[in-house]
C-alpha positions, 0 to 999 in steps of 0.5 A, a space after each residue: 457471505 464472508 467465508 471465515 469460520 468462528 472458533 469452537 471455543 466461542 471467542 467472538 474476537 477470533 477465528 480459527 486458522 483455516 485455509 484461504 477462503 478464495 483459493 484463487 491461486 490453488 494449484 500454483 507452486 511458489 518457492 521462497 528463497 533467501 533471507 529478506 523480509 520482502 520476499 518472505 512477505 511476497 510469498 505469504 501474500 500469494 499463500 493467503 490467495 491459496 498458493 502452495 508455498 514452500 520455504 527453503 531454509 533461511 541462510 544465516 547471512 544474506 546479501 541484501 536484508 537483515 540477518 535474524 538470530 533468534 536463537 540468543 533470545 525471544 523469537 522474532 514474530 516477524 518470521 513466525 508470522 510470515 512463515 506460518 502458511 508455508 511448508 519447510 523444505 530441506 536444502 537437499 530437496 530444493 534443486 529436486 523440486 518439480 513443477 514450481 511455478 514461481 521462485 521468489 529470491 530475496 537476497 539469496 546467494 548465489 542468485 538461482 538460475 531460472 528453471 524451465 517453465 518457471 518465473 523467477 522474481 529477483 528482489 534487490 535494493 536498487 534493481 539489477 542494472 543501473 549505477 546503484 545495482 551493486 549497492 547493498 541494503 535492507 529495511 533501513 536503505 529501502 525506507 531512506 532511499 525510497 523517500 518513505 523516511 522523508 515523509 515521517 518527521 518529529 516536531 523539529 523536522 528530523 526524519 523518523 524511521 518507520 517501525 519494524 519492516 513497513 518498507 520490506 512488506 510494501 516491497 513484498 506486496 509489489 513483488 507478489 504482483 510482479 510474480 503474477 505479471 511474470 506468470 501471465 508472461 510465462 502463460 502467454 509466451 512460455 518460460 523461464 521468465 525473470 522479473 527484476 524487482 527494485 526495493 527502492 522503486 517499490 517504496 517510491 511507489 507505494 510511499 512517496 507517489 503524491 509527493 513525486 507527482 507534486 514535483 513532476 507537475 510543479 505543484 504549489 503548496 505542500 504535497 500529500 497530506 501536508 496540504 490538509 487544513 486545520 484542524 488536521 493531526 493527532 490530538 490528545 484524549 483521556 486514553 490516548 490520541 485521536 486522529 482528526 482530518 477536517 479538510 473540506 467546508 462540509 467537514 468543518 461544518 460537521 466539526 462545528 456541530 459536534 462541538 456544539 457551535 462554539 463561538 470561537 468557530 465563527 467566521 472560519 467556514 472558508 479554507 483561507 480563513 482556517 489556514 490563517 487561524 490554524 493555531 486557534 482552531 487546534 487550541 480549541 479542538 485540543 481542549 475539546 478532546 482532552 476531556 473525552 475517550 478517543 473512540 467517543 471523540 471519533 464516534 462523535 465526529 464521524 456522526 457529523 461527517 468528519 474523518 476521525 479515528 482512534 489511534 491504536 496500539 498494536 495490543 488494542 487492535 487485539 480488542 477491535 470490534 471492527 476487526 473482530 466483526 470481519 474475522 481478521 483476528 486469527 487464533 493460531 499456533 506459533 512454534 507451540 504458543 497460542 497466538 493471534 495473527 491477522 488474517 488477509 485484509 479482504 473478505 470474499 463473497 462467493 459467486 456463480 460460474 460465467 462464461 467464457 473462461 478469461 484468458 488471463 491479464 491480457 485483454 481482461 476487461 475491467 470497468 472502474 467506478 473509483 475516485 481519489 487513490 486507493 481505487 484508481 491506482 488498482 486499475 492503473 496497475 492492471 492496465 499497465 499490465 495488459 488489462 483493458 481498463 475503463 473509468 466510468 466518470 460522472 460529470 456531476 461527481 468528478 474525481 477530487 484530483 480532476 476537480 481540486 487538484 493539485 494542478 500542474 503549475 497551479 493552473 486548474 483544468 480537468 486533465 491537469 491534476 497531478 495526482 490524477 495523472 499518476 493514479 490513472 494512466 494506462 486506462 480510458 475514460 467514459 463521461 456518463 450522461 447523468 440522465 442515463 448513467 444507470 443504463 450506461 453503467 449497466 451496458 458497460 458492466 455487461 461487457 466487463 469481467 471485473 468492476 473496481 469500486 471505492 465510491 461506496 454503497 450508496 452511490 452504487 445503489 444510485 447507479 443500480 449496481 449490485 456486486 452480489 448480482 455481478 458475482 452471480 454472473 461470473 464477474 469479480 468485483 473488488 471493493 475498496 474502502 477504509 474499514 470494509 463494507 461491513 462492521 460497526 466502522 464500515 460507514 466511517 469517512 477516512 483519509 489515509 492518515 485515518 486508516 493509518 492511525 487505526 491500523 497501528 502504524 501511527 502509534 509505532 512512528 515515534 520520535 527518539 523522546 517517545 512523542 508521536 511523529 507526523 506521519 505524512 506518507 499516504 502509504 495506506 492508498 498505493 499499498 492497498 491498491 497493490 494488494 488489490 491488484 494482486 487479488 484481481 491478477 490472482 483471480 484472473 490467472 488462477 483456476 477461479 477466473 470463470 467463477 464470480 466473487 465479491 472481494 472486500 478490501 479493507 485498508 485499515 486491515 492492509 495497514 495493520 498487516 505492515 505491523 502484524 508482528 507487533 500485533 502477534 507479539 502483543 498476543 503471546 509470551 516469549 515473542 518479540 516483534 522483531 530482532 533487536 536493531 537500532 535505527 538512528 538518523 543523523 545530520 551530516 556536514 551538508 545538512 542532509 540526513 543519513 539513516 543508520 541501522 545497527 545490529 548486534 555488537 554494533 548497538 554498543 554505545 562506542 559504535 553508536 558514538 562512532 556513527 554519529 561523529 562520522 556522519 556529523 564530520 562528512 557529507 551525507 553521501 560520503 558518510 553513508 558510503 563509509 559506513 557501508 564499507 565498515 559493514 554498517 547499513 546506512 543510506 541518505 534520506 531522500 525527498 521527492 525532489 531528490 528522487 526525481 533527480 536520482 541519476 540511478 532512477 533516471 538510468 532505469 527510466 523510472 519516471 517515463 515521459 508520456 504524451 500528456 492529454 492537456 495540449 498546453 502541457 504537451 508531455 508529462 511524466 509518471 511514476 513507473 512500475 517498480 519492476 521490469 522483465 530481465 533484459 528489457 526496459 521499464 514496462 510501458 505505460 500509457 497517459 492518463 485519459 482525457 475526460 470522456 475520451 473513450 466515449 465518442 459515440 453513446 451508441 457504442 457500449 461494448 468494451 472493445 468499442 470504447 477502449 482505445 
């Protein structure tokens, strides 16, 4: 059952703007301070879970983020969308507010003092300590210094800025989760609690996680989606572009069938052959897609098991049958204008009260039926935050990163998967007996509070797992999938780049000449994981923690939320997606790239020419330093290998060393949590589990017995 109300007017594409259906954070009071999009986004996410959010007056200038002056032209939808569920308070009333649980300060000057009994979340470009802690920065600095921009390139390999405030919204999701971790600390030990959130670290975690794992574990080949075989990429259709990703051999066979078994495809059934003949394959696939509409291409390929999705413009999302079915398009008013905005990227099915009441995150018992990235990272985050997390692993269907790597040093082994390590730390592992898998899963779920799953309905059915039944027993199930578990696209097979195409991000990532950029990041996976962890933490900490529910999270809707202001702007008049800025990338004298953001008068031609000349005649670090001194936001574009060697991240211990479960490796490294408690070091992480290491005795079936 989906808790969203249809519009009275009968428009089946939208629903009315109603209160959040979950109410997981009902009674929690949040104050949103400062001028940063990240902090505003964090507060908006908490509001969508039922928190009461108060918005302090936005200062005209701030230390970290952009200054948005909407008085001189059309209003910026980024502010209107993020603030629509908040209650404005006056400057005079802010100091007198009592009973505030969480204060989110992003760019507030001076930084507020923590109040007794409150959680203060401070967001800054590089964190509160370390050699770069004093450096300023906003969206462009986060994109460049956090590794996101290095994963987006034009045809010549030039980095391309992401649209709007994608990085800041990723930071906001991380800050919301950090706030709930702080709330857990306050509830356990009292307050005040101060949480330090680094925008750079948040972007590394959400936008460059596989790339960092690839470097840390010395994996051969290209990282992330760069390792995909032909055909993989954007292909032109009659009405736009379609994203096709046929990686596995069975997907290639499906593509051959969809194309009518063409003669040119003979002899290409194995991966090495498709690598060698990539140009031939892409040429013929391009000829096939050119004569068809993008939605038809995607539907036919999906019918044959090939991950494929249309590349949507933000305006096209307003007519999406999938978003309409799930009630994701919400009719509202933005400053007196009729508009359509995106609702939360999840639906909530109700359950019944259970017992006992859970105490919060610490000791929360979580079982996982997950694979790849989006599901496992949810459990890793919550495990690091104090929950007891257990992977349930089927020897006949092991996680792809256990089976296929990429592996540390290129040497195969179930413990040597680089991506598996960074996505599965801080949890245990049970190796199921295929002959008794359903019984073992049932016993473990009976001793669990939460189930995280992204394996799909068919596999759940084989294991006799029914999320609705668990909800009726007072348990929470988080379901993570590309499009959600219902709707016309619910069964679509996707990778991160497919949902990034459908959700509007890929269409907005364009080179200077307007050509589509190569979007190499798998942002959709880690960001969806952070959002999923926020929902579970909200349930565990709020008043609903004794009542079951099924939360159905759509990765495509998470992606769409990163460009939600573009969707809202497409739905109404006299609103622009964002305030006018110009973002450029220039090559420095040492052949590295410098990203620059110009605002207001800085956008004049003479200033732009000055910036280009300065960067071209200086080393990248020197150019960025000089531009920052002149009041121009700039940063060096950093790749994963540079992040691993970054002295600032090293000083903050962001890539912690752990005892690795593979004895030949001895030690390994992980990507840390992008927040910490003030005065403390990084949040400790535990190693990823060896396969079956938490199940020494099959007669033990309680959570306490089998989790280390």
